[in-house]
KEKE-3310 file (N, C-alpha, C; in steps of 0.2 Angstrom, whole numbers, plus 5000, padded with zeros to 4 digits):
npx = (4932:4941:4953:4955:4965:4964:4970:4969:4970:4978:4969:4964:4951:4942:4922:4924:4933:4928:4917:4923:4928:4917:4910:4922:4916:4905:4906:4909:4923:4931:4933:4947:4945:4958:4958:4973:4972:4964:4951:4952:4948:4951:4951:4961:4972:4985:4983:4981:4996:5001:5000:5000:5015:5019:5013:5022:5032:5037:5030:5014:5018:5021:5007:4999:5006:5001:4990:4984:4990:4983:4976:4975:4989:4986:4984:4976:4983:4979:4982:4980:4988:4995:4994:4998:5011:5010:5003:5014:5024:5021:5017:5031:5034:5028:5026:5017:5006:4994:4994:4995:4989:4992:4986:4985:5002:5019:5033:5047:5056:5067:5065:5059:5072:5070:5066:5057:5042:5042:5033:5022:5006:5003:4997:4997:4992:4987:4987:4991:4996:4996:5004:5010:5012:5019:5030:5035:5042:5037:5033:5042:5047:5036:5037:5051:5048:5039:5048:5053:5048:5037:5025:5018:5005:5008:4995:4989:4980:4971:4974:4977:4972:4975:4971:4958:4951:4941:4927:4918:4928:4936:4942:4938:4937:4924:4922:4937:4938:4928:4936:4945:4940:4935:4946:4948:4942:4944:4956:4954:4945:4955:4963)
npy = (5115:5115:5127:5127:5124:5120:5112:5110:5098:5092:5090:5104:5114:5104:5098:5084:5090:5102:5093:5087:5097:5101:5091:5092:5104:5103:5097:5105:5114:5127:5128:5134:5136:5139:5144:5138:5139:5149:5144:5135:5120:5102:5089:5077:5069:5074:5082:5093:5094:5097:5109:5116:5112:5123:5134:5133:5127:5132:5143:5140:5135:5149:5155:5149:5151:5166:5165:5162:5173:5183:5176:5168:5162:5148:5136:5124:5112:5107:5095:5091:5078:5085:5098:5098:5103:5117:5116:5109:5113:5125:5121:5120:5128:5140:5147:5142:5132:5119:5107:5096:5088:5076:5070:5058:5061:5067:5075:5075:5080:5088:5096:5110:5112:5113:5106:5094:5103:5105:5091:5094:5088:5076:5069:5059:5053:5036:5026:5008:5005:5014:5021:5034:5039:5028:5025:5037:5039:5047:5038:5034:5047:5050:5037:5041:5052:5050:5040:5051:5056:5055:5062:5060:5051:5039:5032:5019:5012:5000:4999:5005:5018:5035:5047:5045:5051:5059:5061:5065:5060:5047:5037:5038:5028:5024:5015:5015:5031:5036:5028:5038:5051:5047:5045:5059:5068:5066:5067:5080:5084:5085:5094)
npz = (5044:5027:5020:4999:4987:4971:4956:4940:4928:4915:4904:4908:4914:4918:4918:4926:4938:4942:4945:4957:4966:4968:4977:4986:4992:4996:5007:5017:5014:5005:4992:4978:4962:4954:4933:4926:4912:4906:4901:4891:4887:4883:4872:4874:4882:4878:4867:4878:4885:4874:4875:4886:4885:4876:4881:4893:4907:4916:4916:4920:4931:4940:4938:4946:4956:4956:4955:4972:4975:4984:4994:5008:5018:5027:5018:5009:4997:4980:4967:4954:4942:4928:4936:4948:4949:4950:4963:4971:4973:4978:4990:4996:4995:4998:5014:5028:5025:5026:5022:5008:4990:4980:4963:4954:4952:4954:4960:4959:4976:4978:4964:4965:4975:4985:5004:5010:5019:5037:5046:5038:5034:5019:5005:4992:4979:4964:4953:4952:4939:4932:4917:4916:4929:4935:4922:4921:4932:4942:4952:4960:4964:4972:4985:4989:4992:5002:5012:5016:5024:5036:5038:5025:5015:5001:4989:4981:4968:4962:4944:4927:4925:4921:4926:4934:4942:4938:4934:4921:4910:4902:4907:4919:4935:4943:4955:4962:4962:4972:4983:4984:4986:4999:5006:5005:5009:5024:5025:5023:5033:5045:5045)
capx = (4933:4949:4952:4959:4968:4963:4975:4966:4975:4983:4965:4962:4945:4933:4920:4925:4937:4924:4914:4929:4928:4910:4909:4926:4912:4897:4907:4909:4927:4930:4939:4948:4951:4960:4960:4979:4972:4961:4944:4951:4950:4956:4948:4964:4979:4990:4980:4983:5001:5005:4995:5005:5022:5019:5012:5030:5033:5039:5024:5011:5017:5017:5000:5000:5008:4997:4983:4985:4994:4979:4974:4978:4993:4985:4980:4979:4985:4977:4987:4979:4991:5000:4992:5002:5017:5009:5001:5019:5029:5017:5018:5036:5040:5026:5022:5007:5001:4991:4993:4996:4986:4994:4984:4989:5009:5021:5038:5055:5056:5072:5064:5059:5077:5068:5066:5049:5042:5043:5026:5018:5005:5000:4993:4998:4986:4986:4985:4998:4999:4997:5011:5013:5013:5024:5032:5037:5045:5034:5030:5049:5049:5033:5041:5055:5045:5037:5053:5057:5043:5032:5018:5017:5005:5006:4990:4990:4975:4973:4972:4981:4970:4980:4965:4953:4947:4940:4920:4919:4934:4933:4947:4935:4936:4920:4925:4943:4938:4923:4939:4952:4936:4934:4952:4953:4939:4944:4962:4954:4943:4959:4963)
capy = (5117:5119:5130:5122:5126:5113:5114:5105:5094:5096:5092:5108:5116:5100:5098:5081:5096:5105:5088:5084:5103:5102:5088:5096:5111:5100:5095:5113:5116:5130:5127:5138:5131:5145:5139:5141:5138:5153:5144:5131:5112:5098:5080:5071:5073:5074:5089:5097:5093:5100:5115:5114:5114:5130:5138:5133:5122:5138:5149:5137:5139:5155:5157:5146:5157:5172:5164:5163:5177:5186:5171:5167:5157:5142:5133:5116:5114:5100:5096:5084:5078:5091:5104:5095:5105:5121:5113:5104:5119:5133:5119:5117:5135:5145:5146:5142:5128:5117:5101:5096:5083:5075:5065:5055:5063:5068:5076:5075:5086:5093:5099:5113:5116:5114:5102:5094:5106:5097:5091:5095:5082:5075:5063:5055:5045:5036:5019:5006:5001:5023:5023:5040:5037:5022:5024:5043:5040:5049:5033:5032:5053:5049:5033:5048:5058:5044:5039:5057:5062:5052:5066:5059:5045:5037:5027:5015:5009:4996:4999:5007:5023:5040:5052:5040:5053:5066:5060:5069:5059:5039:5036:5037:5024:5026:5010:5019:5038:5034:5027:5042:5056:5046:5049:5066:5073:5062:5072:5090:5086:5086:5103)
capz = (5038:5025:5014:4998:4982:4968:4951:4937:4924:4908:4899:4909:4920:4917:4922:4933:4940:4945:4951:4962:4968:4973:4982:4990:4993:4999:5017:5020:5015:5002:4987:4973:4957:4947:4929:4922:4902:4904:4900:4885:4890:4878:4871:4874:4888:4873:4866:4882:4887:4869:4875:4893:4884:4871:4892:4897:4914:4924:4917:4924:4940:4940:4934:4952:4961:4957:4958:4978:4978:4987:4995:5015:5016:5027:5014:5007:4990:4979:4963:4950:4935:4927:4941:4955:4947:4956:4972:4972:4971:4982:4997:4999:4997:4999:5022:5031:5019:5030:5017:5001:4992:4974:4960:4949:4949:4961:4958:4965:4981:4973:4957:4968:4978:4996:5008:5011:5025:5041:5049:5033:5028:5012:5002:4984:4975:4959:4950:4952:4934:4927:4913:4915:4935:4933:4917:4919:4937:4949:4959:4965:4970:4980:4986:4990:4997:5009:5017:5021:5031:5042:5036:5020:5014:4997:4990:4977:4969:4957:4937:4925:4921:4923:4927:4934:4948:4933:4932:4915:4907:4899:4913:4926:4937:4951:4964:4966:4963:4979:4989:4983:4989:5003:5008:5001:5012:5029:5023:5026:5042:5049:5043)
cpx = (4941:4948:4958:4958:4966:4966:4970:4973:4975:4976:4961:4955:4938:4927:4919:4931:4932:4918:4917:4929:4921:4908:4915:4919:4907:4900:4910:4917:4927:4937:4938:4949:4951:4961:4968:4978:4967:4954:4946:4954:4952:4954:4954:4971:4984:4990:4984:4989:5005:5004:5000:5012:5022:5017:5021:5027:5029:5033:5019:5011:5018:5011:4997:4998:5004:4992:4979:4988:4987:4975:4977:4984:4990:4981:4982:4979:4985:4978:4984:4982:4997:4999:4996:5010:5016:5008:5008:5024:5027:5017:5025:5038:5036:5024:5018:5003:4999:4989:4993:4990:4990:4993:4987:4997:5011:5028:5044:5055:5063:5070:5063:5063:5075:5068:5058:5050:5039:5039:5020:5014:5003:5000:4996:4995:4989:4987:4991:5001:4996:5004:5012:5016:5021:5031:5038:5044:5043:5033:5037:5050:5042:5034:5047:5052:5042:5041:5056:5054:5037:5027:5017:5012:5004:4999:4987:4983:4975:4972:4978:4978:4972:4975:4958:4952:4942:4934:4917:4923:4932:4937:4943:4933:4933:4922:4931:4940:4933:4927:4943:4947:4937:4941:4952:4950:4939:4951:4959:4948:4948:4965:4962)
cpy = (5119:5122:5128:5125:5122:5114:5109:5100:5097:5095:5099:5108:5110:5098:5092:5086:5098:5100:5088:5091:5104:5098:5087:5101:5106:5097:5101:5116:5123:5129:5134:5133:5136:5140:5143:5142:5143:5152:5137:5124:5108:5089:5078:5075:5073:5082:5095:5098:5096:5107:5120:5116:5119:5136:5139:5131:5127:5143:5147:5138:5144:5159:5152:5149:5163:5169:5162:5168:5185:5182:5171:5163:5148:5138:5124:5114:5106:5100:5087:5083:5085:5099:5102:5100:5113:5121:5111:5109:5127:5128:5117:5124:5140:5143:5146:5138:5122:5110:5100:5089:5083:5070:5063:5059:5065:5069:5076:5080:5088:5096:5107:5118:5117:5109:5101:5098:5101:5097:5093:5088:5082:5069:5062:5049:5045:5029:5015:5005:5007:5022:5028:5040:5032:5025:5030:5044:5044:5044:5030:5040:5052:5044:5036:5049:5053:5045:5045:5062:5056:5055:5063:5053:5044:5030:5026:5011:5004:4997:5002:5015:5030:5043:5049:5043:5060:5060:5063:5065:5049:5035:5036:5031:5026:5024:5017:5027:5037:5035:5033:5049:5056:5050:5056:5072:5070:5068:5080:5091:5086:5093:5107)
cpz = (5037:5020:5005:4989:4977:4958:4945:4933:4920:4903:4902:4913:4918:4921:4928:4937:4943:4950:4958:4965:4973:4979:4988:4995:4998:5008:5019:5021:5008:4997:4981:4968:4951:4939:4923:4913:4901:4898:4894:4892:4884:4879:4873:4879:4884:4869:4871:4887:4881:4870:4882:4890:4882:4878:4893:4904:4921:4922:4920:4931:4942:4940:4943:4956:4961:4957:4965:4979:4983:4992:5004:5013:5021:5024:5012:5000:4987:4971:4957:4941:4933:4936:4949:4953:4953:4962:4973:4976:4978:4990:4999:4998:4998:5010:5024:5027:5028:5028:5008:5000:4982:4970:4955:4944:4955:4959:4963:4971:4978:4967:4961:4974:4984:4996:5009:5020:5033:5045:5044:5030:5023:5010:4994:4984:4966:4957:4949:4947:4928:4923:4914:4923:4937:4931:4919:4927:4944:4955:4963:4968:4974:4985:4990:4995:5005:5012:5018:5027:5033:5040:5030:5019:5005:4995:4986:4975:4961:4950:4936:4921:4926:4927:4930:4942:4943:4930:4924:4910:4907:4905:4918:4929:4944:4957:4968:4967:4970:4985:4991:4988:4996:5009:5009:5011:5021:5031:5025:5031:5047:5050:5046)
residu = (MET:ALA:GLU:VAL:VAL:LEU:PHE:HIS:HIS:ALA:GLN:GLY:LEU:THR:LYS:GLY:VAL:ALA:GLY:LEU:ALA:ALA:VAL:LEU:GLY:ALA:ASP:GLY:HIS:VAL:VAL:HIS:THR:PRO:ASP:LEU:PHE:ALA:GLY:ARG:THR:PHE:ASP:THR:LEU:GLU:GLN:GLY:MET:GLN:HIS:ALA:GLN:GLU:ILE:GLY:PHE:SER:GLU:LEU:VAL:GLN:ARG:GLY:VAL:ARG:ALA:VAL:ASP:LEU:LEU:ALA:THR:ASP:LEU:VAL:TYR:LEU:GLY:ILE:SER:LEU:GLY:VAL:LEU:PRO:ALA:GLN:TYR:LEU:ALA:GLN:THR:ARG:SER:GLY:ALA:ARG:GLY:ALA:ILE:PHE:LEU:HIS:ALA:CYS:LEU:PRO:ARG:SER:GLU:PHE:GLY:SER:ALA:TRP:PRO:GLN:GLY:LEU:PRO:ALA:GLN:ILE:HIS:ALA:MET:ASP:ALA:ASP:PRO:PHE:PHE:VAL:GLY:ASP:GLY:ASP:ILE:GLU:ALA:ALA:ARG:ALA:LEU:VAL:GLY:GLU:SER:SER:ASP:VAL:SER:LEU:PHE:LEU:TYR:PRO:GLY:ASN:SER:HIS:LEU:PHE:SER:ASP:ARG:SER:LEU:ALA:ALA:TYR:ASP:PRO:ALA:ALA:ALA:ALA:VAL:LEU:GLU:ARG:ARG:LEU:LEU:ASP:PHE:LEU:ALA:GLU:ARG)
# end
């Protein structure tokens, strides 16, 4: 059983994010879902990103840091899109991490000024034609991370939906999400 901190995407702590947490919890894992937006959710990705910019990305990372302050250090950090910011920061900088999972986003390792922790397993999941993941350079960051560490795996799914894992959004892809969830559960079973 793993203890997981699941950071939501730019549309907030949606029913789909809670649904993913429930899937992981039903498999016996303890899942924390900090709300970086203090209860706000957004109908569109653009609205959520505007709100995130108003808060500030560094503040969102710090909200993630504060959310785990009282938790043990042997956590798996899971971020969905915008939630990859605090998840990747914590995986790279907070000692004791058991694993990291980045959905629909990946930042260059150098963004957080440190090397990828030796032996830290991670998975990165996205669609191969996701305009954000591919167009914004996340795919290059993911491939670089895979190239630096044999403990990091990249999984690409056919399609162009960004938040295909969130069952409460129009972008949801049930077939791809089912494969992703199975891979997450297999990964967590080893932590």
